[in-house]
MARBADO-221219 format. One record per residue: x, y, z of N, C-alpha, C, O, CB in turn; residue in one letter. Coordinates in steps of 0.2 Angstrom, whole numbers, plus 5000, padded with zeros to 4 digits. Atoms other than C-alpha are relative to their C-alpha. Glycine has a CB too. Layout:
REM MARBADO-221219
XYZXYZXYZXYZXYZA...
***
This chain:
REM MARBADO-221219
499750045005473751635188499550014994498950024994500049935002M500450005006473151635170499649944999499849885001500450004993S500550055000471651525166499849994992499550034989499350015004T500150015007471551455148499249994999498949965003500449944997P500750015001469751465141499849934998499249914999499850054994P500150075002469851285134500749965000501249995000499649994994F499450045000471051145133500149964994500749934992500049955006L499950045007470751055116500450044995500350094994499249994997A499649975005472051085104499750014993499349974991500749964999L500350005007471551155087500449954995500949934997500150074997P499750055005471951045072500750024998501049974995499549994994S499349985002473451145068500649995005501150015003500050084998C499550004995474351115084500149935003499649895002499750055006A499850064996475150975094500550015005500850065005500349944995R499649994994476050945110500749974997500749924994499849965006A499350025002477950915108500550025005500350055010500250024993R499449984995479650935117500550034995500750004990500349945004R499549975004480951055110500749995004500850005010499950085000V499350024998482750995112500550064999500550084994500249934997V499649955001483951125116500749995003500849935006499750075003T499450014997485751145122500050015008500449995011500550054998A500150004993485051175139499449965003499249975008499850085002R500550054998483851025140499450014996499350054991499850015007G500650015004482150985134499450045003499450055010499849934999E500649964997480551095136499449984997499349974991500250084998F500750025003478751045134499750064997499850124999499549985006A500349955004477851145121499449984997499249924996500550024995A500550015005476351165110500250044994500550094994499350035003L499749975006476751195092499450004995499149954994500549964997R500549995005475551265079500350014993500850054993499550065002A499749995007475951255060499450034996498950014996500249934998E500449985004475151355047499849954994500349914993500250074996P500150055005474251265033500350024993500449984989499250004999A499749975006474951375019500750035001501150005005499650054997G499349975000476451485016500250025007499850055011500150064995A499849984993477451525032500350075000500850084996500649955003V499849935000477751705036500550015005500950065005499450055001R499649994995478751685051499949955006499449915006500050075003G500150044994478851605069500050045006500150105006500649955000S500149964994478451655086500249955006500049895006499350035001A499950044993479051595104499650045005499850105006500850005001L500449974995477851625118500249975007500249915008499249994998L499750024993478451625136499550025005499350085006500750035001V500649994995477151605150500350035007500950045008499749945002P499849964994477251695167500049955006500049895006499550055002G500050034993477251645186499449965001498949985000500150055005F500550065000476251485189499649994994499149954994499550035006T500350015006475851485171500249944996500649904999500050064996G499750055004476151365157499850014992499550074991499649935002S500149995007476051345138499350004998499150044993500349944996K500750005001474151315139499750075001499250084998499749955005E500349935000473951505143499950034993499550084993500550045004D500049975006474251535125499549964995499649974989500750014997F500450055004473051395118499550034995499550014990499749955004I500549975005471751515111500350044995500050074990499650045005A499749965005473051615101500349954995500549984989500650045003L499750045005473751465092499750004993500050014988500049935002L500350015007472451445078500050074997500250074991499349985002E500049945004472251635074500750024997500850044992499750055004P499349985002474151655073500249954994500649984990500550005006L499850055005474451495063499650024993499950014988499849935002A500449995006473051545051500250064996500150074990499250025002A499749945003473951705048500749994997501050034994500150065005A499450025004475451605042500650005005501249995003500250054995G499450004996476551595058500049935004499549905006499950055005Y499850054996477351445066500050025007500450075009500649964998R500149984993476951465085500249955005500049895004499350035001V499850054995477851375099499950045007500250095009500849984999T500149984993477251405117500349955005500249895003499250015002A499650054996478251325131499850015007499550065009500850024999I500049994993478251285149500850025002501249984999499849935003D499349994998479751365157500349955005499949915007500050075004Q499750054995480951265168499750015006499650075009500850025000R500350004993480151215184499250014999498950005004500250065004G500749995001478351235176499749944997500049914993499950064996Q500550055003477051105173500449944997500749905001499650034995Y499750065003477750975160500850004998501049964995499649984994E499350005001479551035159500449985006500949945005500250084998T499650034995480151005176500650045001500850094997500149935000G499449974999481751055184500349985006500049945010500050085000G499650024994483051035198499850045006499350095006500750014999P500149964994482951095216500550065001500550095007500049955006D499549955000484351215213499750074999499550084994500649994995D500349935001483851395216500350044994499950084991500150045006P499749975005485051455203499749994993499850034989500849985000A500350025007484151365189499450054998499250054993499749935000A500649965001482651485191500150085001499750125001499549985005Y499949935001483551655192499850034993499949994988500850015002E500249985007482951765178500550004995500449994989499850085001P499550015005484651765170500049934997500149924991500750025003A500050075003484651575169499449994996499449954991500049955006A500650015004482851575163500150044993499850014988499450025003L499949965006483351705150500549964995500449964989500350075001G499650055004484751585144499649944997499849924992500649975005S500450055003483451455142499650034994499649994989499449985005D500449975006482451575130500550004994500349994989499750075002V499549995006484051605120500149934997500249924991500750035003R499950075002484351415119499449984996499549944991500149955006A500650025004482551385113500050044994499850014989499450025004L500049965006482751525101500549974995500349964989500250075001T499550035005484351445093499749934998499849924992500649995004A500350065002483451275093499550014995499449974990499849965006A500549995005481951345084500250024993500050004988499450045003L499749975006482951445071500349944996500349944990500450065002L499750065003483951285068499549954996499749934991500549975004A500550045003482451185065499650034994499449994989499549985006E500549975005481351305055500450044994500150054989499650055004D499649975005482751385045500050085002499650105006499749994993G500049934999483251565044499350044999499050024994500650034996A500649975002481851685045499850045007500150035012499449964998G500249964994480951805057499749965006499349925004499550064998P500250034994480651745075499850055005500250095007500549955003L500249944995479551855086499949975007499749915008499350024997H499950024993479751845105499550035004499450095003500750015002L500549974996478351865117500149975007500249915008499349994998L500050024993478351855136499450035004499350095003500650025004G500549984997476851865147500150005008500449965011499449954999H500049994993476851935165500849995002501250024999499649955004S499350014998478451865174500449984993501049994993500049945005F499750025007478851785156500350064997500850064993499649964996G499749945004479051965150500750025003501150054999499550065001G499449994998480451995162500549954999501149974998499950015008Q499550055003481251835157500250014993500850014992499749935001V499849995007481251875139500450075000500850084995499450014995V499649944999481952045144500749985001501250014998499750055005R499350034998483451955152500349974994500949984992499949955005E499750035006483651855136500250054995500850054992499549964997A499849955005483652005125500650045002501150064998499450054998V499449964997484852105136500649965000501249994998499950035007L499450045000486051965137500249984993500949984992499949935004A499850015007486051935118500250064997500750064993499449974996Q499849945003486252115115500750025001501050054997499550065002A499349984999487952135123500549974995500850014992500149985007V499650035005488852015112499950034993500350034989500049935000P500249985006487852075097500350074999500650094993499350004999A499849935001488352255100500850005000501150054996499850055006Q499350005000490152205103500349974994500949974992500349965006A499850035006490252105087500350054995500050104993499549954997S499749965005491452175074499650004994499650054990500749984998A500450005006490252125061499350025001498950024996499949934997G500749974999488752205069499549945000498949954997499850054995G500550065000487852035072499350025003499350065008500349955005E500749984998485952055073499749965005500049905006499650004993A500450044996484851995086499649954997499449964991499550055005L500450055004483951835082499250015000498949974997500149935003P500749995000482251905085499850064996500150114995499750025008W500349955005481152005073499650065004499550115002499649974995A500349964996480152085087499949985007500149925009499350024997S500050024993479852085106499350035002499150095002500550035004L500649984996478152095115500049985007500149935009499449964996T500050004993477952125133499250005002498950065001500450055004L500850014999476152065138499950005008500149965011499749944997M500250004993475452115155500649995005500649955009499549955002S499450004996477152145163500250075001500050124998500649964996T499949934998477952295171500850015000501249964999499750025006G499349985000479652385173500449975006501049965005500150075000P499750024994480052315190499649955004499349915002500350065004G500450044996479252235205499350014999499050064997500250025008A500750005000477452195206499650045005500050075009499749925001I500449964996476052295214500149985007500149925009499350004998D499950024993476252295233499549955003499749915007500050075004P500550054998474652205236500149934998500149885002499350024998A499850075003475152065225500649985002500749925003500050014992E499450024997476852065232499949975007500249925008500550065000A500150034994476152035249499749935000499949885003499550045004E500350075001475151885243500649954998500649895000499550004995R499450045002476751825234500549985006500749925006500450034994T499650024994477751835250499749955005500149915007500150075004R500350054996476451735259500149934997500249885001499350015001L499950075004476651595246500749985001500849925003499850014993L499350024999478551605247500149975007500549935008500450064998I499950024993478451595266499749935001500049895006499750055004G500450064999477251445265500449944997500349884999499350004998A499850065004478151335252500549965004500549905003500350034994L499550044997479651275263499749955005500049905006500550045003P500350044995478451195276499349974998499149935002499950045006T500650025002476851165267500049964993500449994989499450055000M500050035007476451045252499650044995499250084997499749935001G500449975005475751105236499349995000498950034999500349994993L500750025000474151015238499750045006499150075005499949935002E500349964995473851105255500050074999499550105000500549995007E500149935002474251275248499550014995499150064995500750024997I500649995005473051245234499450005003498950045002500149934995W500750004996471651205246499950075003499450095004500049945005R500049934997472051365255499850054995499450104997500650025004L500249955006472051465239499350004998499050054997500549994994M500750015003470351395234499650035006499050055004499949934999Q500449974995469651445251500150075001499650105004500249965007D499949924999470351625251499650034994499550014989500750024999M500349955004469351765243500650034996501050074998499650055003E499549975004470451815228499950074998500350114998500149954994E500149935001469551965223500250024993500649984990500250055005G499749985006469852065207499649974994499349924994500749984999G500550015006468852065190500249934997499849894996500050054995G499850065004469851925181500249945004500349895002500650024995D500050054996470051825196499449975002499349915005500450025007R500650024998468251805199499649954995499149924997499550065002A500350045005467851705184500149935001500749905002500250024992R500050074998467451525187500249964994499849964989499449975004R499950045006468251405175499649945000499249925004500749975000P500350065001467451245168500349955004500949955006499949984993S499750054996467651085178500649974997501149955000499549945001P499550035003468851025165500650045001501250025002499949994992E499449954999469951185166500250005007500850015009499850074997V499850004993469851185185500449945002500949955006499350005004A499650064998470551005186500750014997501249995000499649944997A499349985003471951065174500450045004501050035005499950024993F499749954996472351215185500349965006500849985008499550055002L499850044994472451095200500649964998501149965002499549965003H499550045003473550975190500650044999501250025001499849964994R499549965002474651105184500450035006501050035006499850064995R499749974994474951185201500449955004500949965006499450035005W499650064997475451015208500649984997501149965000499649945001L499450025004476750995194500550055001501150044999499849994993A499549954999477651155199500649975004500549945009499750065003N499450014996479451135206499950055005500050115004500750004996V500149954995479251225223500650055000500450115001500049965007P499549965000480951295222500050054994500250114995500749964999Q500149955006480551375205499550065003499650115001499749964994A500549954997479051465214500350045005500250105005499449965003L499649964995480151525228500550054997500450114998500449955005I499649955003481451595217499750054995499950114996500649964996T500349955004480451675204499550045003499450105002499649964994T500449964995479151735217500550065003500350115004499649965005G499549954997480651815226500250064995500350114997500649975002G499849955005481151905210499450054999499550114999500249974993H500549955001479451975207499850055005499650115003499349964999L500149964994479352055224500550065000500450105004499949975006V499549955000480952145221500450014994501050024993500549975005A499749995007481252155202500350074999500050125001499549984995A499749945002482452285196499750034994499449994990500850004999P500249975006481952415183500650004995501150034996499750075002D499550015005482952375168499750034993500050024988500249934998R500349985006481852475155500550054996500550044990499450055002V499549965004483252605151500549964996500649974990500450055005E499550045004484452465146499649974994499949964988500249945004E500450035006483052385135499850054995499850034989499449965003L500249955004482552545128500650024995500550034989499950075003A499449995005484352565120500049944995500249964989500649995004A500150055005484052395112499550014995499550004989499949935003V500649985005482352445105500250054995500050054989499450025004V499849955004483052605099500549984994500550014989500350065004A499550035005484452505090499749964994500049944989500549965003A500350035006483152425079499649945002499449904997500549984995G500550064998482052295089499350035001499250065006500349965006L500749974999480252335086499749975006499849915007499549984994P500250034994479352315102499250025001499050084999500450035006A500749984998477552315109499949985007500149935010499549954995L500250014993476852335126499249995000498950034998500250065005V500750025001475152245127499749985007500049955011499949954995L500350024994473952235142499250004999499050024994500250045006S500749994999472152225147499850075003500350115004499649955004G500249944997471152375154500150005007500150065010499350024998V499950004992471452315172500649945001500649904997499449985003R499450054999472952215179500150005008500350065011500650024996D499950014993473152155197500850005002501050025007499749945003Y499350014999475052125195500450074999500850085003500349954995A499749935002475652295187499550054998499150034993500649994995W500549955002474552445186500050024993500650024990500050065004P500049985007474052485168500350064999500750064994499250004998V499649945001474652665169500849995000501150024997499850055005P499350015000476352595174500349964994500849984992500149965006E499850035006476352485159500050054994500450044990499549944998Q500149945005475852635148500750045000501050064995499450045001T499449964999477352735155500649964998501149994995500150025008A499550045002478452585152500150004992500650004990500049935003M500050005007477952585134500350064997500750074992499349994997A499749945002478352765132500850015001501150034997499750065004R499350004999480052745140500449964995500949974993500249985007R499750045005480452605128500050034993500450004989499749935000L500149985007479852695113499649954996499749944990500650024996G500450065003478652545110499350024998499050065001500149945005A500750005002476952525102499649985007499949955011499849954995R500450024994475552515116499349984997499050024994500050065004R500750035002473952415114499749985007500049955011500049944995V500450024994472652405128499449964997499049994994499850065004V500550045002471452265125499350015004499450005010500249925000V500649994997469652305129499749945004499849895001499550034995A500350054997468752205142500449945002500249885002499449974997D499650054998470252105147500450025006500550085008500549994994A499649994994471252085163500849984999501150004994499749975006G499350025000472952015167500249954994500849954992500249975006H499850055005472851885153499650014994499149974992499949935003S500449995006472151955137500149944995499749934991500350074996P499950065004472951805128499549955001499349914996500749975001N500550054999471651695136499350035000498850004999500149975007A500649974999470251825139499750034994499150024993500050055006E500149975007470251915122500549984995500850024993499950075001R499550025004471251805111500050034993500550044989500049934999P500149975007470551875094500350075000500750084995499350004998A499749935000470952055099500850005001501150044998499750045005A499350004998472652005106500449974994500950004992500149955006T499750025006473051905090500150064995500650064991499749944997A500049955005472552055079500650055002500950074997499450045001E499549964998473752165089500749974999501250014996500050025008A499350035001475252045088500150004992500750014990500049935002L499950015007474952015069500150074997500550084992499449974997L499949945003474952205066500850025001501150054997499650055004A499249994999476752215074500449954996500849974993500149985008L499650055004477352055066500050014992500550004989499849935001W500049995007476752105049500450064997500450084992499350014998G
***
């Protein structure tokens, strides 16, 4: 899971709820002090939350962007039902489309940049592909509502086999074990891996525990099931990128979920920009926010 480096919101940001046609979503919202250059919607990954992007809020707002980071349905402060269908990638993609419409209606017409981290990258891919079909069929050549797409630390299909095995163990435990019991087991296990070995501060550790307990178990089961068997939809997305959607594939130099060479190959297949953030793992947004913000601003600008 992603570990935010701190929890205190910068002065430019506040917590809020975004009301959409598909319900309300918990969010963090950062506002620029001066002229607004555009907006951005940031979507977290499996077991993540809006706080994964907390270190990006200030540098992106300082560059003139309104930034909204959300909890997906079933995550942390958004919540959700026990219905498995609510957490299928297509349904979560529909949530992203509803959030996009709500933010554009609130902020007015203008460029809105879309970013998905890890599993969130596959969710935003679903949103783009679902939106592209009616846009392409429109007699008027209706444009997509996003000015760019960033896939951060995500891959073309299923996660790495070793990570898939850990995820299957989690999925198998959830129907019979409570989240608190699973949390204690996870803390006792050796996680291994560079970016998993960093110990958070007591405040952040308490937040990670609180966030884990707030997950909807069915959301973890359904989204975890997708991750271990996700289809490769890169060729479909490449057609949308080629039609005029600027895209970026961004990762750290190491990644336990999808191998970095696999992400590089995905960028090549998409015809997308590729940025590898030095000294970062699966969460460059939290581990190297300054370099990550620089790469995003280069695309958005």
